[in-house]
N, CA, C and O atoms as a printed pandas DataFrame, in Angstrom:
     atom_number atom_name residue_name chain_id  residue_number  x_coord  y_coord  z_coord
0              1         N          UNK        A               1    0.556   -0.742    0.169
1              2        CA          UNK        A               1   -0.069   -0.176   -0.183
2              3         C          UNK        A               1    0.986    1.294   -0.048
3              4         O          UNK        A               1    1.933    1.333    0.737
4              5         N          UNK        A               2    0.640    2.344   -0.887
5              6        CA          UNK        A               2    1.066    3.485   -0.704
6              7         C          UNK        A               2    1.037    4.469    0.487
7              8         O          UNK        A               2    0.097    4.811    1.206
8              9         N          UNK        A               3    2.005    4.734    0.488
9             10        CA          UNK        A               3    2.057    6.013    1.839
10            11         C          UNK        A               3    1.015    6.960    1.677
11            12         O          UNK        A               3    0.641    7.035    0.507
12            13         N          UNK        A               4    0.474    7.642    2.402
13            14        CA          UNK        A               4   -0.398    8.853    2.300
14            15         C          UNK        A               4    0.756   10.171    2.062
15            16         O          UNK        A               4    0.624   11.118    1.286
16            17         N          UNK        A               5    1.527    9.983    2.686
17            18        CA          UNK        A               5    2.610   11.091    2.783
18            19         C          UNK        A               5    3.853   10.391    2.568
19            20         O          UNK        A               5    4.122    9.277    3.016
20            21         N          UNK        A               6    4.706   11.231    1.741
21            22        CA          UNK        A               6    6.018   10.455    1.281
22            23         C          UNK        A               6    6.888   10.181    2.695
23            24         O          UNK        A               6    6.888   11.185    3.407
24            25         N          UNK        A               7    7.485    9.261    3.147
25            26        CA          UNK        A               7    8.138    9.174    4.164
26            27         C          UNK        A               7    7.635    8.858    5.187
27            28         O          UNK        A               7    8.293    8.592    6.193
28            29         N          UNK        A               8    6.083    8.822    5.110
29            30        CA          UNK        A               8    5.715    8.402    6.512
30            31         C          UNK        A               8    4.866    7.274    6.142
31            32         O          UNK        A               8    4.330    7.315    5.034
32            33         N          UNK        A               9    4.634    6.121    7.024
33            34        CA          UNK        A               9    3.724    5.210    7.003
34            35         C          UNK        A               9    2.245    5.429    7.346
35            36         O          UNK        A               9    1.957    5.909    8.443
36            37         N          UNK        A              10    1.392    5.134    6.553
37            38        CA          UNK        A              10   -0.254    5.192    7.149
38            39         C          UNK        A              10   -0.311    4.488    8.561
39            40         O          UNK        A              10    0.327    3.437    8.628
40            41         N          UNK        A              11   -0.906    4.859    9.587
41            42        CA          UNK        A              11   -1.437    4.041   10.584
42            43         C          UNK        A              11   -2.887    4.676   10.956
43            44         O          UNK        A              11   -3.430    5.710   10.568
44            45         N          UNK        A              12   -3.328    3.604   11.909
45            46        CA          UNK        A              12   -4.692    3.959   12.570
46            47         C          UNK        A              12   -4.837    4.496   13.834
47            48         O          UNK        A              12   -5.896    4.834   14.363
48            49         N          UNK        A              13   -3.193    4.586   14.509
49            50        CA          UNK        A              13   -3.092    4.813   15.807
50            51         C          UNK        A              13   -3.244    6.376   16.127
51            52         O          UNK        A              13   -3.105    6.977   15.062
52            53         N          UNK        A              14   -3.412    7.023   16.896
53            54        CA          UNK        A              14   -3.430    8.254   17.465
54            55         C          UNK        A              14   -1.768    8.711   17.494
55            56         O          UNK        A              14   -0.911    7.973   17.980
56            57         N          UNK        A              15   -1.515    9.813   16.998
57            58        CA          UNK        A              15   -0.226   10.612   17.124
58            59         C          UNK        A              15    0.151   10.436   18.185
59            60         O          UNK        A              15   -0.620   10.061   19.068
60            61         N          UNK        A              16    1.539   10.674   18.416
61            62        CA          UNK        A              16    2.237   10.466   19.659
62            63         C          UNK        A              16    1.821   11.624   20.811
63            64         O          UNK        A              16    1.887   11.479   22.031
64            65         N          UNK        A              17    1.399   12.750   20.110
65            66        CA          UNK        A              17    1.022   14.013   20.809
66            67         C          UNK        A              17   -0.267   13.729   21.949
67            68         O          UNK        A              17   -0.419   14.314   23.022
68            69         N          UNK        A              18   -1.178   12.592   21.331
69            70        CA          UNK        A              18   -2.235   12.052   22.197
70            71         C          UNK        A              18   -1.918   10.892   22.954
71            72         O          UNK        A              18   -2.622   10.542   23.901
72            73         N          UNK        A              19   -0.910   10.280   22.599
73            74        CA          UNK        A              19   -0.538    9.030   23.302
74            75         C          UNK        A              19   -0.583    9.167   24.820
75            76         O          UNK        A              19    0.277    9.734   25.494
76            77         N          UNK        A              20   -1.636    8.607   25.254
77            78        CA          UNK        A              20   -1.573    8.805   26.994
78            79         C          UNK        A              20   -2.502    9.871   27.592
79            80         O          UNK        A              20   -2.718   10.052   28.791
80            81         N          UNK        A              21   -3.055   10.599   26.470
81            82        CA          UNK        A              21   -4.031   11.523   26.963
82            83         C          UNK        A              21   -5.377   11.131   27.316
83            84         O          UNK        A              21   -6.062   10.263   26.775
84            85         N          UNK        A              22   -5.650   11.831   28.227
85            86        CA          UNK        A              22   -6.988   11.390   28.860
86            87         C          UNK        A              22   -8.175   12.259   28.016
87            88         O          UNK        A              22   -8.097   13.459   28.280
88            89         N          UNK        A              23   -9.098   11.971   27.200
89            90        CA          UNK        A              23   -9.970   12.444   26.396
90            91         C          UNK        A              23  -11.284   12.812   27.416
91            92         O          UNK        A              23  -11.682   12.020   28.270
92            93         N          UNK        A              24  -11.789   13.937   27.215
93            94        CA          UNK        A              24  -12.884   14.128   28.127
94            95         C          UNK        A              24  -14.370   14.072   27.662
95            96         O          UNK        A              24  -14.984   14.640   26.760
96            97         N          UNK        A              25  -14.587   13.499   28.272
97            98        CA          UNK        A              25  -16.474   12.894   27.776
98            99         C          UNK        A              25  -17.597   14.047   28.101
99           100         O          UNK        A              25  -18.817   13.994   27.945
100          101         N          UNK        A              26  -16.739   15.149   28.625
101          102        CA          UNK        A              26  -17.939   16.293   28.431
102          103         C          UNK        A              26  -17.989   17.137   27.148
103          104         O          UNK        A              26  -17.027   17.538   26.493
104          105         N          UNK        A              27  -19.590   17.369   26.864
105          106        CA          UNK        A              27  -19.376   18.148   25.359
106          107         C          UNK        A              27  -20.096   19.552   26.058
107          108         O          UNK        A              27  -20.907   19.520   26.984
108          109         N          UNK        A              28  -19.594   20.768   25.383
109          110        CA          UNK        A              28  -20.144   21.959   26.123
110          111         C          UNK        A              28  -21.001   22.786   24.294
111          112         O          UNK        A              28  -20.695   22.807   23.102
112          113         N          UNK        A              29  -21.844   23.181   24.950
113          114        CA          UNK        A              29  -22.726   23.956   23.855
114          115         C          UNK        A              29  -22.590   25.261   23.870
115          116         O          UNK        A              29  -22.383   25.683   25.008
116          117         N          UNK        A              30  -22.630   26.230   22.888
117          118        CA          UNK        A              30  -22.476   27.455   23.220
118          119         C          UNK        A              30  -23.834   27.959   22.315
119          120         O          UNK        A              30  -24.220   27.495   21.242
120          121         N          UNK        A              31  -24.373   28.970   23.048
121          122        CA          UNK        A              31  -25.541   29.618   22.545
122          123         C          UNK        A              31  -25.525   31.130   22.461
123          124         O          UNK        A              31  -24.674   31.595   23.220
124          125         N          UNK        A              32  -26.049   31.845   21.930
125          126        CA          UNK        A              32  -26.213   33.283   21.699
126          127         C          UNK        A              32  -27.419   33.820   22.309
127          128         O          UNK        A              32  -28.530   33.394   21.993
128          129         N          UNK        A              33  -27.219   34.878   23.301
129          130        CA          UNK        A              33  -28.492   35.266   23.907
130          131         C          UNK        A              33  -28.618   36.893   23.835
131          132         O          UNK        A              33  -27.600   37.491   23.486
132          133         N          UNK        A              34  -29.530   37.489   24.070
133          134        CA          UNK        A              34  -29.840   38.850   24.201
134          135         C          UNK        A              34  -30.168   39.234   25.434
135          136         O          UNK        A              34  -31.014   38.465   25.890
136          137         N          UNK        A              35  -29.822   40.234   26.309
137          138        CA          UNK        A              35  -30.131   40.478   27.564
138          139         C          UNK        A              35  -30.236   42.017   27.495
139          140         O          UNK        A              35  -29.634   42.672   26.644
140          141         N          UNK        A              36  -31.168   42.646   28.593
141          142        CA          UNK        A              36  -31.048   43.992   28.520
142          143         C          UNK        A              36  -31.426   44.522   30.176
143          144         O          UNK        A              36  -32.515   44.173   30.631
144          145         N          UNK        A              37  -30.607   45.261   30.930
145          146        CA          UNK        A              37  -31.086   46.231   32.111
146          147         C          UNK        A              37  -31.104   47.577   32.291
147          148         O          UNK        A              37  -30.345   48.267   31.610
148          149         N          UNK        A              38  -31.872   48.102   33.125
149          150        CA          UNK        A              38  -31.962   49.579   32.810
150          151         C          UNK        A              38  -30.861   50.285   33.846
151          152         O          UNK        A              38  -30.751   51.506   33.954
152          153         N          UNK        A              39  -29.973   49.204   34.675
153          154        CA          UNK        A              39  -29.182   49.492   35.750
154          155         C          UNK        A              39  -27.947   49.676   35.026
155          156         O          UNK        A              39  -27.425   50.783   34.899
156          157         N          UNK        A              40  -27.355   48.346   34.434
157          158        CA          UNK        A              40  -25.921   48.328   33.829
158          159         C          UNK        A              40  -25.958   47.164   33.198
159          160         O          UNK        A              40  -26.825   46.298   33.314
160          161         N          UNK        A              41  -24.654   47.142   32.276
161          162        CA          UNK        A              41  -24.169   46.088   31.646
162          163         C          UNK        A              41  -24.087   44.893   32.359
163          164         O          UNK        A              41  -24.565   43.841   31.934
164          165         N          UNK        A              42  -23.526   45.000   33.386
165          166        CA          UNK        A              42  -23.000   44.031   34.427
166          167         C          UNK        A              42  -24.553   43.399   34.735
167          168         O          UNK        A              42  -24.563   42.169   34.763
168          169         N          UNK        A              43  -25.647   43.952   34.931
169          170        CA          UNK        A              43  -26.904   43.690   35.888
170          171         C          UNK        A              43  -27.123   43.017   34.426
171          172         O          UNK        A              43  -27.437   41.857   34.693
172          173         N          UNK        A              44  -27.116   43.146   33.192
173          174        CA          UNK        A              44  -27.878   42.580   31.881
174          175         C          UNK        A              44  -27.191   41.202   31.809
175          176         O          UNK        A              44  -27.880   40.192   31.668
176          177         N          UNK        A              45  -25.839   41.138   31.901
177          178        CA          UNK        A              45  -25.074   39.926   32.015
178          179         C          UNK        A              45  -25.530   38.848   33.169
179          180         O          UNK        A              45  -25.527   37.634   32.964
180          181         N          UNK        A              46  -25.936   39.478   34.451
181          182        CA          UNK        A              46  -26.546   38.458   35.426
182          183         C          UNK        A              46  -27.603   38.314   34.784
183          184         O          UNK        A              46  -27.645   37.132   34.442
184          185         N          UNK        A              47  -28.735   39.005   34.324
185          186        CA          UNK        A              47  -29.827   38.429   33.959
186          187         C          UNK        A              47  -30.145   37.538   32.574
187          188         O          UNK        A              47  -31.133   36.838   32.352
188          189         N          UNK        A              48  -29.062   37.777   31.774
189          190        CA          UNK        A              48  -28.702   36.491   31.040
190          191         C          UNK        A              48  -28.257   35.167   31.290
191          192         O          UNK        A              48  -28.415   34.101   30.694
192          193         N          UNK        A              49  -27.565   35.559   32.490
193          194        CA          UNK        A              49  -27.132   33.986   33.235
194          195         C          UNK        A              49  -28.711   33.368   33.985
195          196         O          UNK        A              49  -29.111   32.204   33.960
196          197         N          UNK        A              50  -29.305   34.415   34.539
197          198        CA          UNK        A              50  -30.662   33.802   35.556
198          199         C          UNK        A              50  -31.577   33.123   34.766
199          200         O          UNK        A              50  -32.190   32.105   35.087
200          201         N          UNK        A              51  -31.644   33.743   33.699
201          202        CA          UNK        A              51  -32.726   33.278   32.454
202          203         C          UNK        A              51  -32.153   32.069   31.895
203          204         O          UNK        A              51  -32.910   31.135   31.628
204          205         N          UNK        A              52  -31.130   31.990   31.725
205          206        CA          UNK        A              52  -30.767   30.755   31.125
206          207         C          UNK        A              52  -30.974   29.337   31.892
207          208         O          UNK        A              52  -31.381   28.213   31.599
208          209         N          UNK        A              53  -30.384   30.123   33.231
209          210        CA          UNK        A              53  -30.519   28.623   34.128
210          211         C          UNK        A              53  -31.991   28.460   34.372
211          212         O          UNK        A              53  -32.134   27.815   35.411
212          213         N          UNK        A              54  -32.931   28.725   33.933
213          214        CA          UNK        A              54  -34.228   28.483   34.177
214          215         C          UNK        A              54  -34.623   27.273   33.318
215          216         O          UNK        A              54  -35.485   26.456   33.641
216          217         N          UNK        A              55  -33.792   27.246   32.018
217          218        CA          UNK        A              55  -33.952   26.189   31.094
218          219         C          UNK        A              55  -32.767   25.252   30.630
219          220         O          UNK        A              55  -32.875   24.363   29.785
220          221         N          UNK        A              56  -31.742   25.555   31.243
221          222        CA          UNK        A              56  -30.538   25.059   31.119
222          223         C          UNK        A              56  -29.929   24.653   32.431
223          224         O          UNK        A              56  -29.930   25.365   33.434
224          225         N          UNK        A              57  -29.369   23.361   32.336
225          226        CA          UNK        A              57  -28.206   23.195   33.495
226          227         C          UNK        A              57  -26.911   23.365   33.086
227          228         O          UNK        A              57  -26.587   23.415   31.899
228          229         N          UNK        A              58  -25.909   23.485   34.308
229          230        CA          UNK        A              58  -24.771   23.637   34.364
230          231         C          UNK        A              58  -24.014   24.912   33.285
231          232         O          UNK        A              58  -23.084   24.773   32.490
232          233         N          UNK        A              59  -24.833   26.176   33.631
233          234        CA          UNK        A              59  -24.168   27.006   32.499
234          235         C          UNK        A              59  -22.753   27.249   33.358
235          236         O          UNK        A              59  -22.606   27.424   34.568
236          237         N          UNK        A              60  -21.822   27.195   32.336
237          238        CA          UNK        A              60  -20.581   27.208   32.516
238          239         C          UNK        A              60  -19.702   28.685   32.581
239          240         O          UNK        A              60  -18.918   29.023   33.467
240          241         N          UNK        A              61  -20.130   29.530   31.226
241          242        CA          UNK        A              61  -19.359   30.947   31.168
242          243         C          UNK        A              61  -20.217   31.781   30.233
243          244         O          UNK        A              61  -20.988   31.352   29.375
244          245         N          UNK        A              62  -19.976   32.946   30.517
245          246        CA          UNK        A              62  -20.759   34.125   29.655
246          247         C          UNK        A              62  -19.454   34.825   28.723
247          248         O          UNK        A              62  -18.400   35.218   29.224
248          249         N          UNK        A              63  -19.730   34.867   27.545
249          250        CA          UNK        A              63  -18.773   35.820   26.744
250          251         C          UNK        A              63  -19.539   36.859   26.294
251          252         O          UNK        A              63  -20.499   36.762   25.530
252          253         N          UNK        A              64  -19.058   37.936   26.824
253          254        CA          UNK        A              64  -19.773   39.338   26.089
254          255         C          UNK        A              64  -19.452   39.829   24.846
255          256         O          UNK        A              64  -18.632   40.745   24.788
256          257         N          UNK        A              65  -20.033   39.313   23.662
257          258        CA          UNK        A              65  -19.815   39.665   22.525
258          259         C          UNK        A              65  -19.681   41.300   22.110
259          260         O          UNK        A              65  -18.752   41.842   21.512
260          261         N          UNK        A              66  -20.884   41.878   22.615
261          262        CA          UNK        A              66  -21.405   43.209   22.028
262          263         C          UNK        A              66  -22.057   43.929   23.163
263          264         O          UNK        A              66  -22.743   43.206   23.886
264          265         N          UNK        A              67  -21.992   45.220   23.484
265          266        CA          UNK        A              67  -22.133   46.163   24.197
266          267         C          UNK        A              67  -23.357   47.263   23.546
267          268         O          UNK        A              67  -23.047   47.714   22.443
268          269         N          UNK        A              68  -24.235   47.573   23.912
269          270        CA          UNK        A              68  -25.150   48.599   23.427
270          271         C          UNK        A              68  -26.070   49.086   24.386
271          272         O          UNK        A              68  -26.385   48.407   25.364
272          273         N          UNK        A              69  -26.555   50.296   24.157
273          274        CA          UNK        A              69  -27.522   50.952   24.967
274          275         C          UNK        A              69  -28.552   51.724   24.095
275          276         O          UNK        A              69  -28.389   52.125   22.942
276          277         N          UNK        A              70  -29.508   51.831   24.787
277          278        CA          UNK        A              70  -30.689   52.641   24.357
278          279         C          UNK        A              70  -30.885   54.030   24.877
279          280         O          UNK        A              70  -31.023   54.232   26.083
280          281         N          UNK        A              71  -30.897   54.866   24.107
281          282        CA          UNK        A              71  -30.553   56.547   24.719
282          283         C          UNK        A              71  -32.202   57.404   24.416
283          284         O          UNK        A              71  -32.779   57.618   23.350
284          285         N          UNK        A              72  -32.574   57.724   25.754
285          286        CA          UNK        A              72  -33.716   58.672   25.628
286          287         C          UNK        A              72  -33.471   59.854   26.154
287          288         O          UNK        A              72  -32.628   59.844   27.051
288          289         N          UNK        A              73  -34.045   61.096   25.823
289          290        CA          UNK        A              73  -33.465   62.422   26.257
290          291         C          UNK        A              73  -32.312   62.364   26.746
291          292         O          UNK        A              73  -32.121   62.557   27.946
292          293         N          UNK        A              74  -31.282   62.070   25.837
293          294        CA          UNK        A              74  -29.797   62.082   26.258
294          295         C          UNK        A              74  -29.332   61.150   27.295
295          296         O          UNK        A              74  -28.124   61.025   27.495
296          297         N          UNK        A              75  -29.951   60.676   27.776
297          298        CA          UNK        A              75  -29.457   59.851   29.089
298          299         C          UNK        A              75  -29.850   58.270   28.247
299          300         O          UNK        A              75  -30.658   58.079   27.338
300          301         N          UNK        A              76  -28.872   57.216   29.002
301          302        CA          UNK        A              76  -29.099   55.897   28.619
302          303         C          UNK        A              76  -29.910   55.261   29.741
303          304         O          UNK        A              76  -29.634   55.330   30.939
304          305         N          UNK        A              77  -30.972   54.619   29.181
305          306        CA          UNK        A              77  -32.297   54.105   29.520
306          307         C          UNK        A              77  -32.214   52.501   29.762
307          308         O          UNK        A              77  -32.722   51.922   30.722
308          309         N          UNK        A              78  -31.528   51.932   28.784
309          310        CA          UNK        A              78  -31.399   50.345   28.770
310          311         C          UNK        A              78  -30.021   49.776   28.234
311          312         O          UNK        A              78  -29.629   49.776   27.067
312          313         N          UNK        A              79  -29.371   49.285   29.370
313          314        CA          UNK        A              79  -27.922   48.463   28.777
314          315         C          UNK        A              79  -28.331   47.303   28.101
315          316         O          UNK        A              79  -29.280   46.593   28.432
316          317         N          UNK        A              80  -27.465   47.108   26.990
317          318        CA          UNK        A              80  -27.795   46.030   26.350
318          319         C          UNK        A              80  -26.693   44.810   25.888
319          320         O          UNK        A              80  -25.687   45.167   25.275
320          321         N          UNK        A              81  -26.850   43.723   26.118
321          322        CA          UNK        A              81  -25.498   43.047   25.837
322          323         C          UNK        A              81  -26.079   41.652   24.674
323          324         O          UNK        A              81  -27.224   41.209   24.584
324          325         N          UNK        A              82  -25.057   41.295   24.035
325          326        CA          UNK        A              82  -25.216   40.074   23.154
326          327         C          UNK        A              82  -23.984   39.560   23.709
327          328         O          UNK        A              82  -22.945   40.187   23.915
328          329         N          UNK        A              83  -24.279   38.093   23.969
329          330        CA          UNK        A              83  -23.440   37.192   24.967
330          331         C          UNK        A              83  -23.608   35.655   24.706
331          332         O          UNK        A              83  -24.695   35.109   24.518
332          333         N          UNK        A              84  -22.553   35.116   24.717
333          334        CA          UNK        A              84  -22.570   33.766   24.289
334          335         C          UNK        A              84  -22.419   32.990   25.642
335          336         O          UNK        A              84  -21.498   33.257   26.414
336          337         N          UNK        A              85  -23.289   32.086   25.888
337          338        CA          UNK        A              85  -23.388   31.224   27.040
338          339         C          UNK        A              85  -23.122   30.042   26.701
339          340         O          UNK        A              85  -23.579   29.471   25.710
340          341         N          UNK        A              86  -22.027   29.393   27.856
341          342        CA          UNK        A              86  -21.815   27.968   27.358
342          343         C          UNK        A              86  -22.470   27.172   28.542
343          344         O          UNK        A              86  -22.509   27.558   29.710
344          345         N          UNK        A              87  -23.025   25.889   28.002
345          346        CA          UNK        A              87  -23.098   24.995   28.859
346          347         C          UNK        A              87  -22.912   23.653   28.726
347          348         O          UNK        A              87  -22.923   23.231   27.570
348          349         N          UNK        A              88  -22.688   22.622   29.894
349          350        CA          UNK        A              88  -22.523   21.257   29.447
350          351         C          UNK        A              88  -23.986   20.081   29.060
351          352         O          UNK        A              88  -24.947   19.788   29.771
352          353         N          UNK        A              89  -23.749   19.782   28.137
353          354        CA          UNK        A              89  -24.785   18.812   27.537
354          355         C          UNK        A              89  -24.676   17.567   28.325
355          356         O          UNK        A              89  -23.604   17.184   28.794
356          357         N          UNK        A              90  -25.917   16.871   28.481
357          358        CA          UNK        A              90  -25.935   15.658   29.481
358          359         C          UNK        A              90  -26.083   14.336   28.533
359          360         O          UNK        A              90  -26.126   13.215   29.038
């Protein structure tokens, strides 16, 4: 059988970099959510996590992708975030 790469034999074994490595059986899913708060961006993030916890189990992290705000009469009236939440699949 011809080698897939010249000078290297083909093998179905894991590369040496993976030899002895423990592979995790945990799978994490990432979703994107929108949240808002009249108080702050931090409060909007806390609301996003609290809302997600109602229907998801084991939320692991939040990554804030984008910040925005609603302005009325020259003042911020709503702080908005677009965030990515990760949670463990069962």
